[in-house]
Every structure is written in structure tokens, then in C-alpha cells.
mmCIF file as gemmi writes it, N, C-alpha and C atoms, coordinates in Angstrom:
data_model
loop_
_atom_site.group_PDB
_atom_site.id
_atom_site.type_symbol
_atom_site.label_atom_id
_atom_site.label_alt_id
_atom_site.label_comp_id
_atom_site.label_asym_id
_atom_site.label_entity_id
_atom_site.label_seq_id
_atom_site.pdbx_PDB_ins_code
_atom_site.Cartn_x
_atom_site.Cartn_y
_atom_site.Cartn_z
_atom_site.occupancy
_atom_site.B_iso_or_equiv
_atom_site.pdbx_formal_charge
_atom_site.auth_seq_id
_atom_site.auth_asym_id
_atom_site.pdbx_PDB_model_num
ATOM 1 N N . MET Axp A 1 ? -3.31 -10.591 10.279 1 0 ? 1 A 1
ATOM 2 C CA . MET Axp A 1 ? -4.593 -10.92 9.69 1 0 ? 1 A 1
ATOM 3 C C . MET Axp A 1 ? -4.831 -9.985 8.513 1 0 ? 1 A 1
ATOM 4 N N . ALA Axp A 2 ? -5.216 -10.552 7.394 1 0 ? 2 A 1
ATOM 5 C CA . ALA Axp A 2 ? -5.489 -9.771 6.189 1 0 ? 2 A 1
ATOM 6 C C . ALA Axp A 2 ? -6.748 -10.321 5.527 1 0 ? 2 A 1
ATOM 7 N N . THR Axp A 3 ? -7.299 -9.563 4.596 1 0 ? 3 A 1
ATOM 8 C CA . THR Axp A 3 ? -8.516 -9.966 3.89 1 0 ? 3 A 1
ATOM 9 C C . THR Axp A 3 ? -8.365 -9.666 2.409 1 0 ? 3 A 1
ATOM 10 N N . PHE Axp A 4 ? -8.853 -10.607 1.605 1 0 ? 4 A 1
ATOM 11 C CA . PHE Axp A 4 ? -8.939 -10.392 0.161 1 0 ? 4 A 1
ATOM 12 C C . PHE Axp A 4 ? -10.169 -11.135 -0.32 1 0 ? 4 A 1
ATOM 13 N N . ARG Axp A 5 ? -11.03 -10.46 -1.064 1 0 ? 5 A 1
ATOM 14 C CA . ARG Axp A 5 ? -12.29 -11.032 -1.556 1 0 ? 5 A 1
ATOM 15 C C . ARG Axp A 5 ? -13.101 -11.688 -0.432 1 0 ? 5 A 1
ATOM 16 N N . LYS Axp A 6 ? -13.192 -10.985 0.683 1 0 ? 6 A 1
ATOM 17 C CA . LYS Axp A 6 ? -13.963 -11.385 1.858 1 0 ? 6 A 1
ATOM 18 C C . LYS Axp A 6 ? -13.444 -12.654 2.532 1 0 ? 6 A 1
ATOM 19 N N . VAL Axp A 7 ? -12.226 -13.07 2.206 1 0 ? 7 A 1
ATOM 20 C CA . VAL Axp A 7 ? -11.603 -14.221 2.858 1 0 ? 7 A 1
ATOM 21 C C . VAL Axp A 7 ? -10.526 -13.694 3.794 1 0 ? 7 A 1
ATOM 22 N N . LYS Axp A 8 ? -10.664 -14.008 5.082 1 0 ? 8 A 1
ATOM 23 C CA . LYS Axp A 8 ? -9.675 -13.583 6.063 1 0 ? 8 A 1
ATOM 24 C C . LYS Axp A 8 ? -8.616 -14.675 6.184 1 0 ? 8 A 1
ATOM 25 N N . PHE Axp A 9 ? -7.377 -14.258 6.247 1 0 ? 9 A 1
ATOM 26 C CA . PHE Axp A 9 ? -6.286 -15.213 6.374 1 0 ? 9 A 1
ATOM 27 C C . PHE Axp A 9 ? -5.149 -14.592 7.162 1 0 ? 9 A 1
ATOM 28 N N . GLU Axp A 10 ? -4.279 -15.437 7.648 1 0 ? 10 A 1
ATOM 29 C CA . GLU Axp A 10 ? -3.077 -14.952 8.317 1 0 ? 10 A 1
ATOM 30 C C . GLU Axp A 10 ? -1.876 -15.659 7.72 1 0 ? 10 A 1
ATOM 31 N N . MET Axp A 11 ? -0.779 -14.949 7.683 1 0 ? 11 A 1
ATOM 32 C CA . MET Axp A 11 ? 0.451 -15.48 7.105 1 0 ? 11 A 1
ATOM 33 C C . MET Axp A 11 ? 1.521 -15.463 8.189 1 0 ? 11 A 1
ATOM 34 N N . GLY Axp A 12 ? 2.201 -16.586 8.336 1 0 ? 12 A 1
ATOM 35 C CA . GLY Axp A 12 ? 3.261 -16.683 9.332 1 0 ? 12 A 1
ATOM 36 C C . GLY Axp A 12 ? 4.473 -17.383 8.754 1 0 ? 12 A 1
ATOM 37 N N . ARG Axp A 13 ? 5.54 -17.372 9.504 1 0 ? 13 A 1
ATOM 38 C CA . ARG Axp A 13 ? 6.768 -18.041 9.07 1 0 ? 13 A 1
ATOM 39 C C . ARG Axp A 13 ? 6.601 -19.557 9.18 1 0 ? 13 A 1
ATOM 40 N N . GLY Axp A 14 ? 7.201 -20.239 8.218 1 0 ? 14 A 1
ATOM 41 C CA . GLY Axp A 14 ? 7.201 -21.7 8.241 1 0 ? 14 A 1
ATOM 42 C C . GLY Axp A 14 ? 8.42 -22.204 8.992 1 0 ? 14 A 1
ATOM 43 N N . ARG Axp A 15 ? 8.721 -23.467 8.825 1 0 ? 15 A 1
ATOM 44 C CA . ARG Axp A 15 ? 9.832 -24.074 9.559 1 0 ? 15 A 1
ATOM 45 C C . ARG Axp A 15 ? 11.185 -23.814 8.929 1 0 ? 15 A 1
ATOM 46 N N . GLY Axp A 16 ? 11.246 -23.693 7.627 1 0 ? 16 A 1
ATOM 47 C CA . GLY Axp A 16 ? 12.522 -23.516 6.947 1 0 ? 16 A 1
ATOM 48 C C . GLY Axp A 16 ? 12.747 -22.082 6.512 1 0 ? 16 A 1
ATOM 49 N N . TYR Axp A 17 ? 13.95 -21.837 6.038 1 0 ? 17 A 1
ATOM 50 C CA . TYR Axp A 17 ? 14.311 -20.504 5.569 1 0 ? 17 A 1
ATOM 51 C C . TYR Axp A 17 ? 13.474 -20.138 4.338 1 0 ? 17 A 1
ATOM 52 N N . GLY Axp A 18 ? 12.814 -19.002 4.383 1 0 ? 18 A 1
ATOM 53 C CA . GLY Axp A 18 ? 12.034 -18.53 3.249 1 0 ? 18 A 1
ATOM 54 C C . GLY Axp A 18 ? 10.731 -19.264 3.026 1 0 ? 18 A 1
ATOM 55 N N . GLN Axp A 19 ? 10.251 -19.984 4.034 1 0 ? 19 A 1
ATOM 56 C CA . GLN Axp A 19 ? 8.983 -20.7 3.908 1 0 ? 19 A 1
ATOM 57 C C . GLN Axp A 19 ? 7.935 -20.011 4.774 1 0 ? 19 A 1
ATOM 58 N N . TYR Axp A 20 ? 6.732 -19.888 4.238 1 0 ? 20 A 1
ATOM 59 C CA . TYR Axp A 20 ? 5.66 -19.195 4.926 1 0 ? 20 A 1
ATOM 60 C C . TYR Axp A 20 ? 4.389 -20.03 4.87 1 0 ? 20 A 1
ATOM 61 N N . VAL Axp A 21 ? 3.575 -19.899 5.908 1 0 ? 21 A 1
ATOM 62 C CA . VAL Axp A 21 ? 2.331 -20.654 6.028 1 0 ? 21 A 1
ATOM 63 C C . VAL Axp A 21 ? 1.168 -19.669 5.993 1 0 ? 21 A 1
ATOM 64 N N . ILE Axp A 22 ? 0.152 -20.002 5.224 1 0 ? 22 A 1
ATOM 65 C CA . ILE Axp A 22 ? -1.047 -19.177 5.121 1 0 ? 22 A 1
ATOM 66 C C . ILE Axp A 22 ? -2.21 -20.019 5.654 1 0 ? 22 A 1
ATOM 67 N N . ARG Axp A 23 ? -2.921 -19.474 6.633 1 0 ? 23 A 1
ATOM 68 C CA . ARG Axp A 23 ? -4.058 -20.186 7.223 1 0 ? 23 A 1
ATOM 69 C C . ARG Axp A 23 ? -5.324 -19.364 7.019 1 0 ? 23 A 1
ATOM 70 N N . ALA Axp A 24 ? -6.396 -20.063 6.626 1 0 ? 24 A 1
ATOM 71 C CA . ALA Axp A 24 ? -7.659 -19.368 6.372 1 0 ? 24 A 1
ATOM 72 C C . ALA Axp A 24 ? -8.818 -20.334 6.571 1 0 ? 24 A 1
ATOM 73 N N . ASN Axp A 25 ? -9.989 -19.754 6.757 1 0 ? 25 A 1
ATOM 74 C CA . ASN Axp A 25 ? -11.22 -20.523 6.741 1 0 ? 25 A 1
ATOM 75 C C . ASN Axp A 25 ? -11.884 -20.173 5.417 1 0 ? 25 A 1
ATOM 76 N N . TYR Axp A 26 ? -11.947 -21.149 4.51 1 0 ? 26 A 1
ATOM 77 C CA . TYR Axp A 26 ? -12.462 -20.91 3.168 1 0 ? 26 A 1
ATOM 78 C C . TYR Axp A 26 ? -13.575 -21.9 2.879 1 0 ? 26 A 1
ATOM 79 N N . LYS Axp A 27 ? -14.752 -21.385 2.612 1 0 ? 27 A 1
ATOM 80 C CA . LYS Axp A 27 ? -15.94 -22.199 2.335 1 0 ? 27 A 1
ATOM 81 C C . LYS Axp A 27 ? -16.173 -23.232 3.435 1 0 ? 27 A 1
ATOM 82 N N . GLY Axp A 28 ? -16.001 -22.804 4.675 1 0 ? 28 A 1
ATOM 83 C CA . GLY Axp A 28 ? -16.271 -23.659 5.823 1 0 ? 28 A 1
ATOM 84 C C . GLY Axp A 28 ? -15.166 -24.647 6.175 1 0 ? 28 A 1
ATOM 85 N N . LYS Axp A 29 ? -14.064 -24.602 5.483 1 0 ? 29 A 1
ATOM 86 C CA . LYS Axp A 29 ? -12.948 -25.53 5.746 1 0 ? 29 A 1
ATOM 87 C C . LYS Axp A 29 ? -11.743 -24.738 6.246 1 0 ? 29 A 1
ATOM 88 N N . GLU Axp A 30 ? -11.032 -25.32 7.189 1 0 ? 30 A 1
ATOM 89 C CA . GLU Axp A 30 ? -9.772 -24.737 7.644 1 0 ? 30 A 1
ATOM 90 C C . GLU Axp A 30 ? -8.7 -25.122 6.62 1 0 ? 30 A 1
ATOM 91 N N . ILE Axp A 31 ? -8.116 -24.136 5.98 1 0 ? 31 A 1
ATOM 92 C CA . ILE Axp A 31 ? -7.154 -24.357 4.911 1 0 ? 31 A 1
ATOM 93 C C . ILE Axp A 31 ? -5.769 -23.903 5.364 1 0 ? 31 A 1
ATOM 94 N N . THR Axp A 32 ? -4.774 -24.724 5.071 1 0 ? 32 A 1
ATOM 95 C CA . THR Axp A 32 ? -3.378 -24.364 5.294 1 0 ? 32 A 1
ATOM 96 C C . THR Axp A 32 ? -2.67 -24.456 3.953 1 0 ? 32 A 1
ATOM 97 N N . ALA Axp A 33 ? -2.064 -23.362 3.551 1 0 ? 33 A 1
ATOM 98 C CA . ALA Axp A 33 ? -1.336 -23.309 2.283 1 0 ? 33 A 1
ATOM 99 C C . ALA Axp A 33 ? 0.095 -22.866 2.573 1 0 ? 33 A 1
ATOM 100 N N . TYR Axp A 34 ? 0.989 -23.21 1.681 1 0 ? 34 A 1
ATOM 101 C CA . TYR Axp A 34 ? 2.404 -22.89 1.869 1 0 ? 34 A 1
ATOM 102 C C . TYR Axp A 34 ? 2.92 -22.099 0.667 1 0 ? 34 A 1
ATOM 103 N N . THR Axp A 35 ? 3.851 -21.212 0.947 1 0 ? 35 A 1
ATOM 104 C CA . THR Axp A 35 ? 4.475 -20.426 -0.111 1 0 ? 35 A 1
ATOM 105 C C . THR Axp A 35 ? 5.911 -20.099 0.281 1 0 ? 35 A 1
ATOM 106 N N . ASN Axp A 36 ? 6.704 -19.762 -0.705 1 0 ? 36 A 1
ATOM 107 C CA . ASN Axp A 36 ? 8.055 -19.284 -0.429 1 0 ? 36 A 1
ATOM 108 C C . ASN Axp A 36 ? 8.248 -17.886 -1.035 1 0 ? 36 A 1
ATOM 109 N N . ASP Axp A 37 ? 7.154 -17.183 -1.221 1 0 ? 37 A 1
ATOM 110 C CA . ASP Axp A 37 ? 7.176 -15.835 -1.79 1 0 ? 37 A 1
ATOM 111 C C . ASP Axp A 37 ? 7.472 -14.819 -0.684 1 0 ? 37 A 1
ATOM 112 N N . SER Axp A 38 ? 8.733 -14.451 -0.556 1 0 ? 38 A 1
ATOM 113 C CA . SER Axp A 38 ? 9.126 -13.521 0.498 1 0 ? 38 A 1
ATOM 114 C C . SER Axp A 38 ? 8.592 -12.113 0.239 1 0 ? 38 A 1
ATOM 115 N N . GLU Axp A 39 ? 8.334 -11.782 -1.01 1 0 ? 39 A 1
ATOM 116 C CA . GLU Axp A 39 ? 7.772 -10.464 -1.311 1 0 ? 39 A 1
ATOM 117 C C . GLU Axp A 39 ? 6.358 -10.345 -0.735 1 0 ? 39 A 1
ATOM 118 N N . ALA Axp A 40 ? 5.59 -11.418 -0.79 1 0 ? 40 A 1
ATOM 119 C CA . ALA Axp A 40 ? 4.257 -11.408 -0.179 1 0 ? 40 A 1
ATOM 120 C C . ALA Axp A 40 ? 4.386 -11.2 1.325 1 0 ? 40 A 1
ATOM 121 N N . TRP Axp A 41 ? 5.341 -11.869 1.941 1 0 ? 41 A 1
ATOM 122 C CA . TRP Axp A 41 ? 5.576 -11.71 3.384 1 0 ? 41 A 1
ATOM 123 C C . TRP Axp A 41 ? 5.934 -10.258 3.717 1 0 ? 41 A 1
ATOM 124 N N . ASP Axp A 42 ? 6.773 -9.65 2.888 1 0 ? 42 A 1
ATOM 125 C CA . ASP Axp A 42 ? 7.218 -8.285 3.139 1 0 ? 42 A 1
ATOM 126 C C . ASP Axp A 42 ? 6.086 -7.264 3.023 1 0 ? 42 A 1
ATOM 127 N N . TRP Axp A 43 ? 5.162 -7.479 2.111 1 0 ? 43 A 1
ATOM 128 C CA . TRP Axp A 43 ? 4.155 -6.465 1.808 1 0 ? 43 A 1
ATOM 129 C C . TRP Axp A 43 ? 2.782 -6.726 2.402 1 0 ? 43 A 1
ATOM 130 N N . ILE Axp A 44 ? 2.541 -7.892 2.98 1 0 ? 44 A 1
ATOM 131 C CA . ILE Axp A 44 ? 1.194 -8.25 3.426 1 0 ? 44 A 1
ATOM 132 C C . ILE Axp A 44 ? 0.61 -7.231 4.414 1 0 ? 44 A 1
ATOM 133 N N . ASP Axp A 45 ? 1.442 -6.664 5.293 1 0 ? 45 A 1
ATOM 134 C CA . ASP Axp A 45 ? 0.952 -5.702 6.284 1 0 ? 45 A 1
ATOM 135 C C . ASP Axp A 45 ? 1.502 -4.291 6.083 1 0 ? 45 A 1
ATOM 136 N N . ASP Axp A 46 ? 2.278 -4.096 5.048 1 0 ? 46 A 1
ATOM 137 C CA . ASP Axp A 46 ? 2.903 -2.794 4.8 1 0 ? 46 A 1
ATOM 138 C C . ASP Axp A 46 ? 2.029 -1.986 3.837 1 0 ? 46 A 1
ATOM 139 N N . ASP Axp A 47 ? 1.423 -0.931 4.343 1 0 ? 47 A 1
ATOM 140 C CA . ASP Axp A 47 ? 0.515 -0.154 3.499 1 0 ? 47 A 1
ATOM 141 C C . ASP Axp A 47 ? 1.171 1.072 2.858 1 0 ? 47 A 1
ATOM 142 N N . SER Axp A 48 ? 2.499 1.113 2.815 1 0 ? 48 A 1
ATOM 143 C CA . SER Axp A 48 ? 3.179 2.239 2.182 1 0 ? 48 A 1
ATOM 144 C C . SER Axp A 48 ? 3.072 2.186 0.658 1 0 ? 48 A 1
ATOM 145 N N . ASN Axp A 49 ? 2.783 1.004 0.115 1 0 ? 49 A 1
ATOM 146 C CA . ASN Axp A 49 ? 2.562 0.851 -1.319 1 0 ? 49 A 1
ATOM 147 C C . ASN Axp A 49 ? 1.334 -0.05 -1.49 1 0 ? 49 A 1
ATOM 148 N N . LYS Axp A 50 ? 0.187 0.566 -1.711 1 0 ? 50 A 1
ATOM 149 C CA . LYS Axp A 50 ? -1.087 -0.175 -1.766 1 0 ? 50 A 1
ATOM 150 C C . LYS Axp A 50 ? -1.108 -1.228 -2.872 1 0 ? 50 A 1
ATOM 151 N N . GLU Axp A 51 ? -0.473 -0.952 -3.994 1 0 ? 51 A 1
ATOM 152 C CA . GLU Axp A 51 ? -0.469 -1.91 -5.108 1 0 ? 51 A 1
ATOM 153 C C . GLU Axp A 51 ? 0.282 -3.188 -4.724 1 0 ? 51 A 1
ATOM 154 N N . LYS Axp A 52 ? 1.442 -3.044 -4.113 1 0 ? 52 A 1
ATOM 155 C CA . LYS Axp A 52 ? 2.213 -4.22 -3.712 1 0 ? 52 A 1
ATOM 156 C C . LYS Axp A 52 ? 1.525 -4.963 -2.574 1 0 ? 52 A 1
ATOM 157 N N . GLN Axp A 53 ? 0.887 -4.223 -1.666 1 0 ? 53 A 1
ATOM 158 C CA . GLN Axp A 53 ? 0.149 -4.864 -0.585 1 0 ? 53 A 1
ATOM 159 C C . GLN Axp A 53 ? -1.017 -5.67 -1.158 1 0 ? 53 A 1
ATOM 160 N N . ASN Axp A 54 ? -1.716 -5.112 -2.123 1 0 ? 54 A 1
ATOM 161 C CA . ASN Axp A 54 ? -2.825 -5.806 -2.754 1 0 ? 54 A 1
ATOM 162 C C . ASN Axp A 54 ? -2.334 -7.045 -3.509 1 0 ? 54 A 1
ATOM 163 N N . ASP Axp A 55 ? -1.193 -6.945 -4.178 1 0 ? 55 A 1
ATOM 164 C CA . ASP Axp A 55 ? -0.615 -8.108 -4.867 1 0 ? 55 A 1
ATOM 165 C C . ASP Axp A 55 ? -0.262 -9.214 -3.878 1 0 ? 55 A 1
ATOM 166 N N . ALA Axp A 56 ? 0.269 -8.851 -2.728 1 0 ? 56 A 1
ATOM 167 C CA . ALA Axp A 56 ? 0.622 -9.836 -1.702 1 0 ? 56 A 1
ATOM 168 C C . ALA Axp A 56 ? -0.629 -10.529 -1.182 1 0 ? 56 A 1
ATOM 169 N N . ARG Axp A 57 ? -1.67 -9.776 -0.937 1 0 ? 57 A 1
ATOM 170 C CA . ARG Axp A 57 ? -2.929 -10.363 -0.447 1 0 ? 57 A 1
ATOM 171 C C . ARG Axp A 57 ? -3.582 -11.24 -1.519 1 0 ? 57 A 1
ATOM 172 N N . ARG Axp A 58 ? -3.503 -10.806 -2.761 1 0 ? 58 A 1
ATOM 173 C CA . ARG Axp A 58 ? -4.035 -11.615 -3.86 1 0 ? 58 A 1
ATOM 174 C C . ARG Axp A 58 ? -3.283 -12.95 -3.953 1 0 ? 58 A 1
ATOM 175 N N . HIS Axp A 59 ? -1.954 -12.902 -3.821 1 0 ? 59 A 1
ATOM 176 C CA . HIS Axp A 59 ? -1.132 -14.112 -3.861 1 0 ? 59 A 1
ATOM 177 C C . HIS Axp A 59 ? -1.584 -15.094 -2.777 1 0 ? 59 A 1
ATOM 178 N N . CYS Axp A 60 ? -1.771 -14.597 -1.562 1 0 ? 60 A 1
ATOM 179 C CA . CYS Axp A 60 ? -2.203 -15.466 -0.461 1 0 ? 60 A 1
ATOM 180 C C . CYS Axp A 60 ? -3.585 -16.045 -0.726 1 0 ? 60 A 1
ATOM 181 N N . TYR Axp A 61 ? -4.484 -15.214 -1.23 1 0 ? 61 A 1
ATOM 182 C CA . TYR Axp A 61 ? -5.834 -15.679 -1.539 1 0 ? 61 A 1
ATOM 183 C C . TYR Axp A 61 ? -5.802 -16.82 -2.556 1 0 ? 61 A 1
ATOM 184 N N . TYR Axp A 62 ? -5.037 -16.656 -3.622 1 0 ? 62 A 1
ATOM 185 C CA . TYR Axp A 62 ? -4.974 -17.706 -4.645 1 0 ? 62 A 1
ATOM 186 C C . TYR Axp A 62 ? -4.307 -18.974 -4.125 1 0 ? 62 A 1
ATOM 187 N N . LYS Axp A 63 ? -3.361 -18.837 -3.195 1 0 ? 63 A 1
ATOM 188 C CA . LYS Axp A 63 ? -2.766 -20.024 -2.572 1 0 ? 63 A 1
ATOM 189 C C . LYS Axp A 63 ? -3.805 -20.776 -1.747 1 0 ? 63 A 1
ATOM 190 N N . VAL Axp A 64 ? -4.666 -20.047 -1.065 1 0 ? 64 A 1
ATOM 191 C CA . VAL Axp A 64 ? -5.743 -20.668 -0.282 1 0 ? 64 A 1
ATOM 192 C C . VAL Axp A 64 ? -6.727 -21.371 -1.207 1 0 ? 64 A 1
ATOM 193 N N . VAL Axp A 65 ? -7.129 -20.708 -2.285 1 0 ? 65 A 1
ATOM 194 C CA . VAL Axp A 65 ? -8.062 -21.304 -3.247 1 0 ? 65 A 1
ATOM 195 C C . VAL Axp A 65 ? -7.456 -22.556 -3.871 1 0 ? 65 A 1
ATOM 196 N N . GLU Axp A 66 ? -6.181 -22.498 -4.215 1 0 ? 66 A 1
ATOM 197 C CA . GLU Axp A 66 ? -5.485 -23.642 -4.799 1 0 ? 66 A 1
ATOM 198 C C . GLU Axp A 66 ? -5.43 -24.815 -3.822 1 0 ? 66 A 1
ATOM 199 N N . ALA Axp A 67 ? -5.162 -24.537 -2.552 1 0 ? 67 A 1
ATOM 200 C CA . ALA Axp A 67 ? -5.119 -25.592 -1.53 1 0 ? 67 A 1
ATOM 201 C C . ALA Axp A 67 ? -6.507 -26.191 -1.327 1 0 ? 67 A 1
ATOM 202 N N . TYR Axp A 68 ? -7.545 -25.365 -1.367 1 0 ? 68 A 1
ATOM 203 C CA . TYR Axp A 68 ? -8.915 -25.855 -1.229 1 0 ? 68 A 1
ATOM 204 C C . TYR Axp A 68 ? -9.287 -26.767 -2.399 1 0 ? 68 A 1
ATOM 205 N N . ALA Axp A 69 ? -8.895 -26.39 -3.588 1 0 ? 69 A 1
ATOM 206 C CA . ALA Axp A 69 ? -9.216 -27.181 -4.786 1 0 ? 69 A 1
ATOM 207 C C . ALA Axp A 69 ? -8.538 -28.548 -4.768 1 0 ? 69 A 1
ATOM 208 N N . SER Axp A 70 ? -7.424 -28.652 -4.07 1 0 ? 70 A 1
ATOM 209 C CA . SER Axp A 70 ? -6.719 -29.931 -4.044 1 0 ? 70 A 1
ATOM 210 C C . SER Axp A 70 ? -7.166 -30.848 -2.905 1 0 ? 70 A 1
ATOM 211 N N . LEU Axp A 71 ? -8.195 -30.431 -2.146 1 0 ? 71 A 1
ATOM 212 C CA . LEU Axp A 71 ? -8.719 -31.295 -1.072 1 0 ? 71 A 1
ATOM 213 C C . LEU Axp A 71 ? -9.425 -32.514 -1.643 1 0 ? 71 A 1
């Protein structure tokens, strides 16, 4: 579980190699977004480099916003 701009989301592995699923509740809707950004997966919970962790969370947030906009 991670948060960016007050949006809580979780990132998990998808069905295929290098595929990841991002789930969030955004503006009252359950949103599912997909990405193949393995760097985001690597850094989402790793706080040894705050800048990369923040970039990973930002990436997930924008994927959620993009999925919401396409509803």
C-alpha cells in the first residue's frame, strides 16, 4: 500500500512477465490500471532512495488518473 497526493493504491504482479496491476479508489471509483514499469515495482516500497521511491509512486498515481479519465 502506498500513497501519492492523498490517493492510496496498491501495486501487484500481473499475469504475464513484467506486468503489474495498480488498484486504487479514486474519486469514489475503484480503478484498475496496468503498467510494465519494473522500476516502479522495484522502488514502490524501497525507501533507501526517496527520490526513486517518489518517482515510482508518482508513476502509479498518473496511471490511476489516466485510467480514471478513460472511463
